[in-house]
C-alpha positions in Angstrom: 14.9 24.3 -120.4 15.7 20.6 -120.1 19.2 21.6 -119.1 17.9 23.7 -116.2 15.8 20.9 -114.9 18.8 18.6 -115.0 20.8 21.1 -113.0 18.1 21.5 -110.3 18.0 17.7 -109.8 21.7 17.5 -109.4 21.6 20.3 -106.8 18.8 18.6 -104.9 20.8 15.3 -104.8 23.8 17.2 -103.4 21.7 18.8 -100.8 20.2 15.5 -99.8 23.6 14.0 -99.5 24.8 16.9 -97.3 21.7 16.5 -95.1 22.2 12.7 -94.8 25.9 13.2 -93.9 24.9 15.8 -91.3 22.3 13.5 -89.8 24.7 10.6 -89.9 27.4 12.7 -88.2 24.8 13.8 -85.6 23.7 10.2 -85.0 27.4 9.1 -84.6 28.1 12.0 -82.3 25.0 11.2 -80.2 25.9 7.6 -80.0 29.4 8.5 -79.0 28.1 10.8 -76.3 25.8 8.1 -75.0 28.6 5.6 -75.1 30.8 8.0 -73.2 28.1 8.6 -70.6 27.5 4.9 -70.2 31.2 4.4 -69.8 31.3 7.1 -67.1 28.3 5.7 -65.3 29.2 2.0 -65.6 33.0 2.1 -65.3 34.3 5.4 -64.0 31.5 5.9 -61.4 30.6 2.3 -60.8 31.5 2.2 -57.2 29.6 5.4 -56.4 26.3 4.3 -57.9 26.7 0.8 -56.5 26.8 2.5 -53.1 23.8 4.6 -53.8 21.9 1.5 -55.0 22.8 -0.3 -51.8 21.7 2.7 -49.7 18.3 2.5 -51.3 18.1 -1.3 -51.0 20.1 -1.8 -47.7 19.0 0.2 -44.6 21.1 0.6 -41.5 18.7 0.1 -38.6 19.5 1.0 -35.0 19.1 -1.7 -32.4 18.2 -0.1 -29.0 19.8 -1.7 -26.0 17.7 -3.4 -23.3 17.5 -1.2 -20.2 19.1 -2.6 -17.0 16.8 -3.9 -14.3 16.7 -2.6 -10.7 16.4 -5.0 -7.7 16.3 -4.5 -4.0 19.0 -6.0 -1.7 17.2 -9.4 -1.7 16.7 -9.7 -5.5 13.1 -8.4 -5.5 12.4 -6.7 -8.8 11.7 -3.0 -8.6 12.0 -1.9 -12.2 11.2 -4.4 -15.0 11.0 -4.5 -18.9 7.8 -6.0 -20.3 6.8 -6.6 -24.0 4.6 -3.8 -25.4 3.1 -3.2 -28.8 2.5 0.4 -29.9 0.8 1.8 -33.0 2.9 4.6 -34.5 2.6 7.1 -37.3 5.5 8.7 -39.1 3.9 12.0 -40.3 6.4 12.5 -43.2 5.1 9.3 -44.8 1.4 10.1 -44.4 -0.4 12.3 -46.9 -3.5 13.2 -44.8 -2.8 12.8 -41.1 -6.3 13.6 -39.9 -7.9 11.2 -42.3 -5.4 8.5 -41.4 -6.1 8.9 -37.7 -9.9 8.8 -38.4 -9.5 5.6 -40.4 -7.3 4.0 -37.7 -9.9 4.7 -35.0 -12.3 2.5 -36.9 -9.8 -0.4 -36.4 -8.6 0.2 -32.9 -10.0 2.4 -30.2 -8.2 5.8 -29.9 -9.1 7.9 -26.9 -8.9 11.6 -26.2 -5.9 10.8 -24.0 -4.2 9.0 -26.9 -4.8 12.0 -29.2 -3.6 14.4 -26.5 -0.4 12.4 -26.0 0.2 12.2 -29.8 -0.1 16.0 -30.2 2.3 16.6 -27.3 4.9 14.2 -28.6 4.6 15.3 -32.3 7.1 18.2 -32.0 9.5 16.3 -29.8 10.3 13.4 -32.2 13.1 13.0 -34.7 12.3 13.2 -38.4 10.8 10.1 -39.9 10.4 8.6 -36.4 7.1 7.1 -35.6 4.9 8.9 -33.0 2.8 6.7 -30.7 -0.9 7.1 -31.4 -2.1 4.1 -29.3 -0.2 2.1 -26.6 -0.5 -1.5 -25.4 -2.3 -3.1 -28.4 -3.8 -6.4 -27.5 -3.7 -9.5 -29.8 -7.0 -8.8 -31.5 -6.2 -5.2 -32.2 -2.8 -6.2 -33.7 -4.5 -8.7 -35.9 -7.2 -6.2 -37.1 -4.5 -3.7 -38.1 -2.3 -6.4 -39.8 -5.1 -7.3 -42.2 -5.6 -3.6 -43.2 -2.0 -2.4 -42.9 -1.7 -2.0 -46.7 -4.1 1.0 -46.5 -1.9 2.9 -44.0 1.6 3.8 -45.4 3.7 5.3 -42.7 1.7 3.5 -39.9 3.2 0.5 -38.2 3.1 -1.6 -35.0 6.3 -1.2 -33.0 7.3 -4.0 -30.7 9.4 -2.8 -27.8 10.1 -3.4 -24.1 8.3 -1.0 -21.9 9.3 -0.1 -18.4 7.2 -1.4 -15.6 7.4 -0.8 -11.8 5.8 -3.8 -10.0 6.0 -2.2 -6.6 4.2 0.9 -7.8 3.7 3.6 -5.1 6.0 2.0 -2.6 9.2 2.8 -4.5 8.1 5.6 -6.7 10.2 8.4 -5.2 13.4 6.4 -4.7 13.4 4.4 -8.0 11.8 7.2 -10.1 10.5 6.5 -13.6 11.4 6.8 -17.3 9.5 8.9 -19.8 9.7 9.9 -23.5 12.8 12.0 -24.5 11.9 15.7 -24.8 13.5 18.5 -26.8 15.7 19.6 -24.0 17.0 16.1 -23.4 17.6 15.6 -27.1 20.0 18.6 -27.0 22.2 17.2 -24.2 22.3 13.5 -24.9 24.4 11.7 -27.5 21.7 11.2 -30.2 23.7 8.4 -31.9 23.6 6.4 -28.7 19.9 6.9 -28.3 19.0 6.0 -31.9 15.9 3.8 -31.7 15.4 4.7 -28.0 12.4 6.7 -27.0 12.7 6.8 -23.2 15.1 8.2 -20.7 15.3 8.4 -16.9 13.3 11.4 -15.5 13.7 11.3 -11.7 15.2 9.2 -8.9 17.7 6.4 -9.5 16.4 6.0 -13.1 17.7 9.5 -13.9 20.9 9.5 -11.7 22.1 6.2 -13.1 20.9 6.7 -16.7 24.4 6.1 -18.0 24.5 2.7 -16.4 21.0 1.6 -17.1 20.7 2.7 -20.7 23.5 0.7 -22.3 24.8 1.3 -25.9 23.0 1.1 -29.2 23.7 -1.5 -31.8 23.0 -1.6 -35.6 22.0 -4.0 -38.3 22.0 -4.0 -42.1 18.6 -5.0 -43.6 17.7 -5.5 -47.2 14.4 -3.9 -47.9 12.0 -3.8 -50.9 10.5 -0.7 -52.5 7.8 -0.5 -49.8 10.4 -0.6 -47.0 9.7 -4.2 -45.9 12.6 -6.1 -44.6 13.6 -9.0 -46.9 16.9 -10.0 -45.4 19.1 -9.2 -42.4 22.8 -8.9 -42.9 25.7 -8.0 -40.6 25.0 -6.4 -37.3 26.6 -4.8 -34.2 25.0 -6.2 -31.1 23.7 -3.6 -28.6 25.2 -3.6 -25.2 22.4 -3.9 -22.6 22.3 -1.6 -19.6 23.7 -2.8 -16.3 21.4 -4.2 -13.6 21.4 -2.3 -10.3 21.1 -4.0 -6.9 20.1 -1.6 -4.2 20.7 -1.5 -0.5 17.0 -0.9 -0.2 15.0 -3.6 1.5 11.5 -3.7 0.1 9.9 -5.3 3.2 11.4 -2.5 5.4 10.3 0.1 2.8 6.7 -1.2 3.0 6.9 -1.3 6.8 8.2 2.2 7.0 5.4 3.4 4.7 2.8 1.6 6.9 4.3 3.2 10.0 4.0 6.6 8.5 0.5 5.9 7.5 -1.6 8.8 6.2 0.8 11.4 7.6 2.6 13.7 5.2 6.3 13.2 5.8 9.3 11.1 5.2 11.4 8.2 6.7 15.0 7.5 5.8 16.9 4.5 7.2 20.6 4.0 6.7 23.0 1.2 7.5 25.8 3.1 9.5 28.7 0.9 8.5 28.2 1.1 4.7 26.0 4.2 4.3 23.5 2.0 2.4 20.0 3.4 2.3 17.7 0.7 3.7 14.5 2.6 3.3 13.5 5.9 1.8 9.8 6.8 2.0 8.1 10.0 1.1 4.4 10.3 1.8 2.0 10.7 0.0 3.3 9.0 -3.2 2.1 8.2 -6.7 2.1 5.4 -9.3 5.2 5.8 -11.5 3.7 3.5 -14.2 1.3 6.3 -15.3 4.3 8.3 -16.5 6.0 5.7 -18.6 3.7 6.0 -21.7 2.9 9.7 -21.1 0.5 10.8 -18.5 -2.5 12.9 -19.6 -2.8 16.6 -18.8 -5.8 16.1 -16.4 -4.2 13.3 -14.5 -0.9 15.2 -14.2 -2.7 18.4 -13.2 -4.5 16.5 -10.4 -1.1 15.3 -9.1 0.6 18.6 -9.5 -2.1 20.6 -7.9 -2.8 18.2 -5.0 -2.4 20.1 -1.7 -0.5 17.2 -0.2 2.0 17.3 -3.1 2.5 13.6 -3.9 5.1 14.3 -6.5 7.3 16.1 -4.0 10.1 13.8 -2.7 10.3 14.9 1.0 13.1 12.5 1.8 15.7 14.3 -0.4 14.0 17.6 -1.3 12.0 18.4 1.9 14.0 21.1 3.7 12.8 21.6 7.2 14.2 23.3 10.3 15.7 20.3 12.1 14.7 21.6 15.6 16.1 19.8 18.6 17.4 16.9 16.5 20.7 18.7 16.0 21.3 19.6 19.7 23.6 16.7 20.2 25.7 17.9 17.3 25.8 21.4 18.7 26.8 19.9 22.1 29.6 18.0 20.4 30.8 21.2 18.7 30.9 22.8 22.2 33.1 20.0 23.4 35.4 19.9 20.4 36.0 23.7 20.5 36.6 23.6 24.3 33.9 26.1 24.9 32.3 23.9 27.5 32.6 20.5 29.2 30.2 17.7 29.7 29.8 18.5 33.4 29.6 22.3 33.3 26.1 23.4 34.4 24.1 26.1 32.6 21.0 27.7 34.3 17.5 27.6 32.6 14.9 29.9 34.1 12.5 29.5 31.2 14.1 32.1 29.0 17.5 33.6 28.0 18.5 37.2 27.3 21.5 38.3 25.5 23.7 40.7 27.6 22.3 44.2 27.1 19.1 43.1 25.3 15.6 42.9 26.7 14.3 40.3 24.2 13.5 37.0 25.8 14.4 33.7 24.0 12.1 31.3 25.6 12.6 27.6 26.4 9.8 25.2 25.5 9.4 24.5 29.2 8.1 27.9 30.4 8.9 27.1 34.1 12.5 26.4 33.3 14.7 23.4 33.9 17.0 24.8 36.5 20.8 24.2 36.3 21.6 21.4 33.8 24.8 19.7 32.6 25.2 18.7 29.0 23.6 15.2 29.2 20.5 16.3 31.0 20.2 19.3 28.6 20.1 16.9 25.7 17.8 14.4 27.5 15.3 17.1 28.4 15.9 19.1 25.2 16.5 22.4 27.1 16.5 25.3 24.7 18.1 27.8 27.1 21.2 25.6 27.6 21.7 25.6 23.8 21.0 29.3 23.6 23.9 29.9 26.0 26.2 27.4 24.3 25.6 28.8 20.9 26.3 32.4 22.1 29.5 31.3 23.8 30.6 29.4 20.7 29.7 31.9 18.1 28.2 31.2 14.7 31.5 30.6 12.9 32.8 27.8 15.1 29.4 26.3 15.5 28.8 26.2 11.7 32.2 24.8 11.0 31.4 21.7 13.2 27.8 21.3 11.9 29.1 21.4 8.3 31.3 18.3 9.1 28.1 16.3 9.6 26.9 17.3 6.1 24.6 20.1 6.9 24.3 22.9 4.3 25.2 20.8 1.2 23.9 17.7 -0.5 25.1 14.4 0.9 26.1 13.3 -2.6 23.8 10.2 -2.5 23.3 8.6 -5.9 19.8 9.8 -6.6 18.7 12.7 -8.8 17.2 15.9 -7.3 18.7 16.0 -3.8 18.7 19.4 -2.2 21.4 20.6 0.3 19.3 22.4 3.0 20.7 25.6 4.5 23.3 26.2 7.2 22.9 30.0 7.7 25.9 32.2 8.3 26.7 35.9 8.2 28.2 35.5 4.7 25.0 33.7 3.5 22.7 36.4 4.9 24.7 39.3 3.4 24.8 37.5 0.1 21.1 36.4 0.0 19.4 39.1 1.9 21.8 42.0 1.9 21.5 42.2 5.7 23.9 41.9 8.6 23.9 39.0 11.0 22.4 39.6 14.5 23.6 37.8 17.7 20.1 36.5 18.3 20.2 34.5 15.0 23.1 32.5 16.4 20.9 31.4 19.3 18.2 30.3 17.0 20.6 28.3 14.8 21.8 26.6 18.1 18.3 25.0 18.5 17.8 24.1 14.9 15.2 26.8 14.0 15.0 29.9 11.9 16.8 29.8 8.6 18.5 26.5 9.4 17.1 23.8 7.0 17.9 20.1 6.6 16.5 17.2 4.7 15.6 13.9 6.2 18.5 12.2 4.3 20.9 14.7 5.8 19.6 14.0 9.3 19.8 10.2 8.8 23.4 10.5 7.5 24.5 12.7 10.4 22.9 10.3 12.9 24.7 7.4 11.2 28.0 9.3 11.8 27.2 9.6 15.5 26.5 5.9 15.5 29.9 5.4 14.0 31.4 7.6 16.7 32.8 10.1 14.2 33.0 8.3 10.9 30.8 9.9 8.2 29.8 7.5 5.4 28.3 9.0 2.3 24.8 7.6 1.8 24.4 5.3 -1.2 21.4 3.6 -2.8 23.2 1.2 -5.3 25.0 -1.6 -3.6 26.3 -3.4 -6.7 25.9 -3.6 -10.4 26.2 -6.4 -13.0 26.5 -6.6 -16.7 23.9 -9.2 -17.2 21.9 -12.0 -15.5 24.4 -14.5 -14.1 27.3 -12.1 -14.3 29.2 -11.4 -11.1 28.1 -8.5 -8.9 30.5 -5.5 -8.8 30.2 -3.6 -5.5 30.0 0.2 -5.5 32.6 2.2 -3.6 32.1 3.1 0.1 33.2 6.7 0.8 34.2 7.3 4.4 35.8 10.3 6.1 36.9 10.8 9.7 35.4 13.8 11.5 37.8 16.1 13.2 36.7 15.3 16.7 38.4 12.0 17.5 38.0 12.2 21.3 36.2 9.0 22.4 35.0 10.7 25.6 33.2 13.4 23.6 31.3 10.8 21.5 30.5 8.7 24.6 28.9 11.8 26.2 26.7 12.4 23.2 25.7 8.7 22.8 24.9 8.4 26.6 22.7 11.4 26.3 20.9 10.1 23.3 20.4 6.8 25.1 18.8 8.5 28.0 16.5 10.4 25.7 14.9 7.0 25.1 15.7 5.2 28.4 15.8 8.0 30.9 13.0 8.9 33.3 12.7 12.4 31.8 13.7 11.4 28.2 11.5 13.0 25.6 11.3 9.7 23.7 10.9 7.3 26.6 7.7 5.8 25.3 9.6 4.0 22.5 12.0 2.2 24.9 12.5 -1.4 23.9 13.4 -4.4 26.0 14.7 -6.2 23.0 17.5 -3.8 22.0 18.7 -0.4 23.1 18.0 2.8 21.2 19.9 6.1 21.1 17.8 9.0 19.8 16.7 12.6 19.8 13.3 14.2 19.4 12.6 17.5 17.7 9.8 19.9 17.0 10.1 22.3 14.1 8.1 25.5 14.0 6.0 26.3 11.0 5.4 29.9 12.1 6.9 32.2 14.7 5.1 32.6 18.0 5.1 36.2 19.3 7.2 37.3 22.4 4.2 37.3 24.8 2.1 34.6 23.0 1.6 31.0 23.9 1.4 28.2 21.3 -1.8 26.2 21.6 -2.0 23.3 19.2 -5.7 22.9 19.5 -6.3 26.4 18.3 -3.9 26.2 15.3 -5.0 25.1 11.8 -3.7 21.5 11.1 -1.3 22.6 8.4 0.2 25.4 10.6 1.1 23.0 13.4 4.6 22.2 14.3 6.5 19.4 12.4 7.5 16.4 14.5 11.0 14.9 14.1 13.0 12.1 15.5 16.5 10.7 14.8 18.1 7.6 16.3 20.1 4.5 15.9 20.2 1.0 17.2 21.4 -1.2 18.7 23.7 1.1 20.7 26.5 -1.4 21.1 26.8 -2.4 17.4 24.6 0.0 15.3 22.8 -1.7 12.4 20.3 1.1 11.5 20.1 4.8 11.8 16.7 6.4 11.2 15.3 10.0 10.6 11.6 10.7 10.6 9.7 13.9 9.8 6.0 14.2 10.2 4.6 17.4 8.7 2.4 19.2 11.2 2.7 16.1 13.4 3.2 18.1 16.7 5.7 16.6 19.1 8.5 14.4 18.0 8.3 12.1 21.0 4.6 11.5 20.5 4.4 11.2 16.7 7.7 10.7 15.0 9.5 8.5 17.5 7.0 5.7 17.4 7.3 5.6 13.7 11.1 5.2 14.0 10.6 2.5 16.6 8.4 0.5 14.2 11.1 0.8 11.5 13.8 -0.4 13.8 11.6 -3.3 15.0 11.0 -4.3 11.4 14.8 -4.4 10.7 16.1 -5.8 14.0 13.4 -8.2 15.1 11.5 -11.1 13.6 8.3 -9.7 15.1 7.4 -6.5 16.7 7.0 -6.4 20.6 4.5 -4.0 22.1 5.9 -0.6 22.9 6.5 0.3 26.5 3.4 2.3 27.6 4.1 5.7 29.2 1.3 8.2 28.8 3.4 10.9 30.3 5.7 10.8 27.4 3.0 12.2 25.2 3.3 15.5 27.0 4.3 18.6 25.1 8.0 17.8 24.8 10.2 18.9 21.8 
């Protein structure tokens, strides 16, 4: 029995030794594995984990460029950058968004407009990008939040430069405005170049020249702590600021043109004939572009959008109106260039015109008729029948070919976003758009600038400048020069000129003499704006809003105000050495000579004279002339 106990003890010792050896082997193996893993982490993959560590500790932050400024021709600031402080929330970093906003509202006032804008911008932002909850924080509001900022992870105050338009309504349509980048814009822009940028040009020059104004983003490396606070700034790539733009626009002339237009709905465009530079571009009524920069509220935008006078509508470049009699001098020039007529050939006006074999009467504005007129008198007195006859003799194809040379039927190519091209109707257009054939009577209507013929005020001003240049068309431009930074040299923009096909000086002299007598002649339809200080060449026009029946008479007093004819005038001055060409449209303004021409005269006076002389009184000129 004692021997059995001794045997059991020996077996137990052997088992214990085996277990100890196993455990020791296991410990050695574990230590070996740990050592191998440490070798792999610290030696083999050292560079990889060092990079990951740096990525957690060093953040690459975008540095948005400073947007270029916009000046008028005299250096007056039209678009500026001003310091602004915005309270932003990054939703991904906030546990309870509603509770956070409620707590923030106890520190700084947050209005319904702020909340509405926040909800609208929320789906448009990039991930982890702050969304503005409150704009333009003042010093006290910034201080209150700074004291309590530890309570609001994901909420911070962003300091930035905000766009500001010091001239407000006076340059709204031409300069345009910037707004927050939306989803559609995010898809088409280079997102890397807009890192850190929240705004983009929306309309006008701000949109057209976005590439020049925006600049190029920069980057900087910043060492941050666990809470994301910047501890140290390291190497950086400096952003390239946007280029400053210097316009041809003259702010004083712009203001005077707006004052001359007054409360009328309409537009004024003034061009420097030699350069094509746009001196003034007014659309009335207007709006304050500053309300769009931070994000306009729904109610405020709806009020502008639904306003019957359409203040958001840029009539200067998007308003497409029948040009009426303001294109008769161009039709006359086409007649001379094609050899269809001569300047001295007479055409009879008995108050109406009938196509051969047709009974329909195409009436002249002067029901009693003008008698037999040569070209100059037909332009001076704006005889419709003369131009019915000329259009019929010329035909729509030849007439359109020459009108197209003056830029009608397509955008001028001016450097501003949103320009429309009007409509120069033709048989091909009618078949394509309306699936209908062209009728001979439509050619007559085009010949007096009515019917489907549409033109913008900018097109009319550019065509008039070409007449002032006696056949040289200069593409309209708004930007005169650009520069990289303050103090850098100005770099002029390119002047694009083209010679019109008709180079006969006698033809141009005939047209200009006629336009001169429109203003200076005894029977001229714009004789009330004649100036003793300089000579004006011009042409009045009246554009029908609705068609008057064959046997009906248009009585302005009986027509609702918004259904009355539009008033137009085009002209240039001085005749000997033109410095300004002007186009004016007054919606429902009646007669061009009575309403639009005086506005053009005021604009010319502002540009050409130190002070405005009184206009030559002539009550007879207010008669019902087109």
